[in-house]
MARZAGU-57566 format. One record per residue: residue number from 1; chain; x, y, z of N, C-alpha, C in turn. Coordinates in pm, whole numbers. Layout:
N
<pt seq="NUM" mol="A" n_east="X" n_north="Y" n_up="Z" ca_east="X" ca_north="Y" ca_up="Z" c_east="X" c_north="Y" c_up="Z"/>
...
//
This chain:
82
<pt seq="1" mol="A" n_east="7702" n_north="14408" n_up="-2770" ca_east="7836" ca_north="14423" ca_up="-2822" c_east="7849" c_north="14557" c_up="-2893"/>
<pt seq="2" mol="A" n_east="7957" n_north="14625" n_up="-2871" ca_east="7981" ca_north="14757" ca_up="-2931" c_east="8018" c_north="14739" c_up="-3079"/>
<pt seq="3" mol="A" n_east="7960" n_north="14825" n_up="-3164" ca_east="7983" ca_north="14818" ca_up="-3306" c_east="8082" c_north="14926" c_up="-3350"/>
<pt seq="4" mol="A" n_east="8210" n_north="14895" n_up="-3337" ca_east="8314" ca_north="14992" ca_up="-3372" c_east="8318" c_north="15019" c_up="-3521"/>
<pt seq="5" mol="A" n_east="8286" n_north="14920" n_up="-3605" ca_east="8288" ca_north="14935" ca_up="-3751" c_east="8186" c_north="15040" c_up="-3794"/>
<pt seq="6" mol="A" n_east="8064" n_north="15031" n_up="-3741" ca_east="7958" ca_north="15126" ca_up="-3777" c_east="7999" c_north="15268" c_up="-3731"/>
<pt seq="7" mol="A" n_east="8054" n_north="15279" n_up="-3611" ca_east="8096" ca_north="15411" ca_up="-3562" c_east="8205" c_north="15470" c_up="-3651"/>
<pt seq="8" mol="A" n_east="8301" n_north="15387" n_up="-3697" ca_east="8408" ca_north="15438" ca_up="-3781" c_east="8352" c_north="15494" c_up="-3913"/>
<pt seq="9" mol="A" n_east="8249" n_north="15431" n_up="-3969" ca_east="8186" ca_north="15482" ca_up="-4092" c_east="8123" c_north="15617" c_up="-4065"/>
<pt seq="10" mol="A" n_east="8050" n_north="15631" n_up="-3954" ca_east="7987" ca_north="15757" ca_up="-3920" c_east="8092" c_north="15866" c_up="-3890"/>
<pt seq="11" mol="A" n_east="8202" n_north="15827" n_up="-3825" ca_east="8307" ca_north="15922" ca_up="-3790" c_east="8370" c_north="15981" c_up="-3916"/>
<pt seq="12" mol="A" n_east="8386" n_north="15900" n_up="-4020" ca_east="8439" ca_north="15949" ca_up="-4148" c_east="8347" c_north="16054" c_up="-4209"/>
<pt seq="13" mol="A" n_east="8213" n_north="16029" n_up="-4203" ca_east="8116" ca_north="16126" ca_up="-4256" c_east="8118" c_north="16256" c_up="-4176"/>
<pt seq="14" mol="A" n_east="8131" n_north="16245" n_up="-4043" ca_east="8135" ca_north="16364" ca_up="-3958" c_east="8260" c_north="16445" c_up="-3990"/>
<pt seq="15" mol="A" n_east="8374" n_north="16378" n_up="-4012" ca_east="8499" ca_north="16445" ca_up="-4042" c_east="8494" c_north="16520" c_up="-4174"/>
<pt seq="16" mol="A" n_east="8413" n_north="16471" n_up="-4270" ca_east="8402" ca_north="16537" ca_up="-4399" c_east="8318" c_north="16664" c_up="-4394"/>
<pt seq="17" mol="A" n_east="8241" n_north="16682" n_up="-4286" ca_east="8159" ca_north="16803" ca_up="-4269" c_east="8249" c_north="16922" c_up="-4241"/>
<pt seq="18" mol="A" n_east="8246" n_north="17023" n_up="-4328" ca_east="8336" ca_north="17136" ca_up="-4312" c_east="8269" c_north="17255" c_up="-4244"/>
<pt seq="19" mol="A" n_east="8146" n_north="17238" n_up="-4197" ca_east="8076" ca_north="17346" ca_up="-4126" c_east="8117" c_north="17343" c_up="-3980"/>
<pt seq="20" mol="A" n_east="8151" n_north="17459" n_up="-3926" ca_east="8186" ca_north="17465" ca_up="-3784" c_east="8083" c_north="17548" c_up="-3710"/>
<pt seq="21" mol="A" n_east="8033" n_north="17493" n_up="-3604" ca_east="7944" ca_north="17568" ca_up="-3515" c_east="8028" c_north="17623" c_up="-3402"/>
<pt seq="22" mol="A" n_east="7977" n_north="17723" n_up="-3340" ca_east="8055" ca_north="17791" ca_up="-3235" c_east="7980" c_north="17781" c_up="-3103"/>
<pt seq="23" mol="A" n_east="8006" n_north="17676" n_up="-3023" ca_east="7937" ca_north="17664" ca_up="-2895" c_east="7984" c_north="17770" c_up="-2797"/>
<pt seq="24" mol="A" n_east="7894" n_north="17803" n_up="-2706" ca_east="7926" ca_north="17897" ca_up="-2601" c_east="7917" c_north="17826" c_up="-2464"/>
<pt seq="25" mol="A" n_east="7991" n_north="17876" n_up="-2369" ca_east="7991" ca_north="17817" ca_up="-2236" c_east="7849" c_north="17818" c_up="-2179"/>
<pt seq="26" mol="A" n_east="7818" n_north="17715" n_up="-2103" ca_east="7689" ca_north="17691" ca_up="-2035" c_east="7579" c_north="17645" c_up="-2129"/>
<pt seq="27" mol="A" n_east="7608" n_north="17621" n_up="-2257" ca_east="7510" ca_north="17568" ca_up="-2350" c_east="7512" c_north="17415" c_up="-2345"/>
<pt seq="28" mol="A" n_east="7400" n_north="17354" n_up="-2381" ca_east="7395" ca_north="17208" ca_up="-2392" c_east="7378" c_north="17176" c_up="-2540"/>
<pt seq="29" mol="A" n_east="7469" n_north="17095" n_up="-2592" ca_east="7468" ca_north="17056" ca_up="-2733" c_east="7455" c_north="16904" c_up="-2745"/>
<pt seq="30" mol="A" n_east="7386" n_north="16858" n_up="-2849" ca_east="7383" ca_north="16716" ca_up="-2881" c_east="7505" c_north="16689" c_up="-2966"/>
<pt seq="31" mol="A" n_east="7590" n_north="16599" n_up="-2920" ca_east="7717" ca_north="16571" ca_up="-2988" c_east="7727" c_north="16421" c_up="-3021"/>
<pt seq="32" mol="A" n_east="7796" n_north="16390" n_up="-3128" ca_east="7826" ca_north="16251" ca_up="-3162" c_east="7953" c_north="16214" c_up="-3086"/>
<pt seq="33" mol="A" n_east="7936" n_north="16143" n_up="-2977" ca_east="8048" ca_north="16105" ca_up="-2895" c_east="8113" c_north="15977" c_up="-2945"/>
<pt seq="34" mol="A" n_east="8035" n_north="15889" n_up="-3000" ca_east="8090" ca_north="15768" ca_up="-3058" c_east="8093" c_north="15650" c_up="-2964"/>
<pt seq="35" mol="A" n_east="8168" n_north="15549" n_up="-3002" ca_east="8184" ca_north="15427" ca_up="-2922" c_east="8326" c_north="15427" c_up="-2867"/>
<pt seq="36" mol="A" n_east="8338" n_north="15412" n_up="-2737" ca_east="8470" ca_north="15415" ca_up="-2673" c_east="8502" c_north="15278" c_up="-2614"/>
<pt seq="37" mol="A" n_east="8628" n_north="15260" n_up="-2586" ca_east="8675" ca_north="15134" ca_up="-2529" c_east="8656" c_north="15133" c_up="-2379"/>
<pt seq="38" mol="A" n_east="8622" n_north="15019" n_up="-2322" ca_east="8610" ca_north="15006" ca_up="-2177" c_east="8483" c_north="15070" c_up="-2125"/>
<pt seq="39" mol="A" n_east="8494" n_north="15134" n_up="-2011" ca_east="8375" ca_north="15190" ca_up="-1944" c_east="8362" c_north="15340" c_up="-1964"/>
<pt seq="40" mol="A" n_east="8429" n_north="15397" n_up="-2062" ca_east="8416" ca_north="15539" ca_up="-2089" c_east="8276" c_north="15569" c_up="-2140"/>
<pt seq="41" mol="A" n_east="8234" n_north="15693" n_up="-2124" ca_east="8102" ca_north="15736" ca_up="-2171" c_east="8101" c_north="15730" c_up="-2325"/>
<pt seq="42" mol="A" n_east="7996" n_north="15677" n_up="-2381" ca_east="7983" ca_north="15674" ca_up="-2527" c_east="7841" c_north="15715" c_up="-2565"/>
<pt seq="43" mol="A" n_east="7824" n_north="15749" n_up="-2693" ca_east="7696" ca_north="15793" ca_up="-2742" c_east="7594" c_north="15682" c_up="-2756"/>
<pt seq="44" mol="A" n_east="7469" n_north="15722" n_up="-2777" ca_east="7360" ca_north="15627" ca_up="-2788" c_east="7288" c_north="15643" c_up="-2920"/>
<pt seq="45" mol="A" n_east="7218" n_north="15539" n_up="-2961" ca_east="7135" ca_north="15547" ca_up="-3081" c_east="7218" c_north="15537" c_up="-3208"/>
<pt seq="46" mol="A" n_east="7150" n_north="15556" n_up="-3322" ca_east="7216" ca_north="15538" ca_up="-3451" c_east="7319" c_north="15648" c_up="-3479"/>
<pt seq="47" mol="A" n_east="7305" n_north="15764" n_up="-3417" ca_east="7402" ca_north="15871" ca_up="-3438" c_east="7509" c_north="15878" c_up="-3331"/>
<pt seq="48" mol="A" n_east="7505" n_north="15787" n_up="-3234" ca_east="7600" ca_north="15782" ca_up="-3123" c_east="7607" c_north="15919" c_up="-3054"/>
<pt seq="49" mol="A" n_east="7489" n_north="15975" n_up="-3029" ca_east="7481" ca_north="16109" ca_up="-2973" c_east="7453" c_north="16108" c_up="-2822"/>
<pt seq="50" mol="A" n_east="7480" n_north="16222" n_up="-2762" ca_east="7455" ca_north="16241" ca_up="-2620" c_east="7453" c_north="16392" c_up="-2593"/>
<pt seq="51" mol="A" n_east="7373" n_north="16437" n_up="-2496" ca_east="7381" ca_north="16579" ca_up="-2464" c_east="7510" c_north="16608" c_up="-2386"/>
<pt seq="52" mol="A" n_east="7569" n_north="16723" n_up="-2417" ca_east="7698" ca_north="16764" ca_up="-2358" c_east="7688" c_north="16905" c_up="-2308"/>
<pt seq="53" mol="A" n_east="7728" n_north="16930" n_up="-2184" ca_east="7732" ca_north="17065" ca_up="-2129" c_east="7868" c_north="17129" c_up="-2164"/>
<pt seq="54" mol="A" n_east="7865" n_north="17243" n_up="-2231" ca_east="7988" ca_north="17312" ca_up="-2272" c_east="8045" c_north="17383" c_up="-2149"/>
<pt seq="55" mol="A" n_east="8165" n_north="17348" n_up="-2112" ca_east="8233" ca_north="17407" ca_up="-1996" c_east="8325" c_north="17521" c_up="-2039"/>
<pt seq="56" mol="A" n_east="8398" n_north="17500" n_up="-2146" ca_east="8493" ca_north="17603" ca_up="-2191" c_east="8502" c_north="17595" c_up="-2343"/>
<pt seq="57" mol="A" n_east="8471" n_north="17706" n_up="-2412" ca_east="8483" ca_north="17713" ca_up="-2556" c_east="8628" c_north="17747" c_up="-2590"/>
<pt seq="58" mol="A" n_east="8696" n_north="17656" n_up="-2662" ca_east="8836" ca_north="17671" ca_up="-2692" c_east="8855" c_north="17714" c_up="-2837"/>
<pt seq="59" mol="A" n_east="8801" n_north="17827" n_up="-2878" ca_east="8815" ca_north="17872" ca_up="-3016" c_east="8696" c_north="17827" c_up="-3099"/>
<pt seq="60" mol="A" n_east="8712" n_north="17828" n_up="-3229" ca_east="8600" ca_north="17804" ca_up="-3318" c_east="8578" c_north="17656" c_up="-3350"/>
<pt seq="61" mol="A" n_east="8675" n_north="17569" n_up="-3324" ca_east="8662" ca_north="17428" ca_up="-3366" c_east="8658" c_north="17327" c_up="-3254"/>
<pt seq="62" mol="A" n_east="8673" n_north="17368" n_up="-3129" ca_east="8672" ca_north="17269" ca_up="-3022" c_east="8623" c_north="17332" c_up="-2892"/>
<pt seq="63" mol="A" n_east="8581" n_north="17244" n_up="-2799" ca_east="8539" ca_north="17291" ca_up="-2668" c_east="8560" c_north="17177" c_up="-2568"/>
<pt seq="64" mol="A" n_east="8556" n_north="17211" n_up="-2441" ca_east="8561" ca_north="17113" ca_up="-2333" c_east="8420" c_north="17099" c_up="-2280"/>
<pt seq="65" mol="A" n_east="8374" n_north="16973" n_up="-2273" ca_east="8237" ca_north="16950" ca_up="-2229" c_east="8223" c_north="16827" c_up="-2140"/>
<pt seq="66" mol="A" n_east="8111" n_north="16821" n_up="-2072" ca_east="8081" ca_north="16706" ca_up="-1984" c_east="7958" c_north="16635" c_up="-2041"/>
<pt seq="67" mol="A" n_east="7972" n_north="16505" n_up="-2074" ca_east="7856" ca_north="16431" ca_up="-2122" c_east="7750" c_north="16419" c_up="-2014"/>
<pt seq="68" mol="A" n_east="7625" n_north="16437" n_up="-2054" ca_east="7512" ca_north="16427" ca_up="-1963" c_east="7430" c_north="16304" c_up="-2000"/>
<pt seq="69" mol="A" n_east="7337" n_north="16270" n_up="-1919" ca_east="7248" ca_north="16157" ca_up="-1948" c_east="7130" c_north="16206" c_up="-2033"/>
<pt seq="70" mol="A" n_east="7077" n_north="16117" n_up="-2112" ca_east="6959" ca_north="16152" ca_up="-2192" c_east="6834" c_north="16095" c_up="-2131"/>
<pt seq="71" mol="A" n_east="6846" n_north="16032" n_up="-2015" ca_east="6729" ca_north="15974" ca_up="-1946" c_east="6672" c_north="16071" c_up="-1845"/>
<pt seq="72" mol="A" n_east="6540" n_north="16076" n_up="-1836" ca_east="6474" ca_north="16161" ca_up="-1739" c_east="6443" c_north="16076" c_up="-1616"/>
<pt seq="73" mol="A" n_east="6485" n_north="16120" n_up="-1500" ca_east="6459" ca_north="16047" ca_up="-1376" c_east="6316" c_north="16068" c_up="-1332"/>
<pt seq="74" mol="A" n_east="6248" n_north="15963" n_up="-1291" ca_east="6109" ca_north="15974" ca_up="-1246" c_east="6101" c_north="15999" c_up="-1095"/>
<pt seq="75" mol="A" n_east="6206" n_north="15963" n_up="-1023" ca_east="6208" ca_north="15983" ca_up="-878" c_east="6276" c_north="16114" c_up="-845"/>
<pt seq="76" mol="A" n_east="6235" n_north="16173" n_up="-737" ca_east="6300" ca_north="16295" ca_up="-689" c_east="6398" c_north="16252" c_up="-580"/>
<pt seq="77" mol="A" n_east="6524" n_north="16289" n_up="-599" ca_east="6626" ca_north="16254" ca_up="-502" c_east="6654" c_north="16378" c_up="-417"/>
<pt seq="78" mol="A" n_east="6656" n_north="16357" n_up="-289" ca_east="6681" ca_north="16465" ca_up="-194" c_east="6813" c_north="16439" c_up="-124"/>
<pt seq="79" mol="A" n_east="6882" n_north="16545" n_up="-91" ca_east="7010" ca_north="16536" ca_up="-23" c_east="6994" c_north="16602" c_up="115"/>
<pt seq="80" mol="A" n_east="7024" n_north="16525" n_up="217" ca_east="7018" ca_north="16578" ca_up="351" c_east="7159" c_north="16581" c_up="409"/>
<pt seq="81" mol="A" n_east="7198" n_north="16698" n_up="457" ca_east="7331" ca_north="16709" ca_up="520" c_east="7314" c_north="16704" c_up="669"/>
<pt seq="82" mol="A" n_east="7386" n_north="16613" n_up="735" ca_east="7381" ca_north="16600" ca_up="880" c_east="7487" c_north="16681" c_up="948"/>
//
């Protein structure tokens, strides 16, 4: 079961942080994504974090990113085009 109450407490602490980092395109950052409704991607662990690939840096306070997986695949997947 998703713990929205715990995430809201952490979100308030994150919002109080007045330090801004400046991500650059093509960097991977660990971000607190949180708990989302439905089947949207959400963070893992006590910090609700996930690695995110920065696609577009939109100024000093925001960016567009794609959440990545934190699991390492043990199998090698190959793609064959016919």
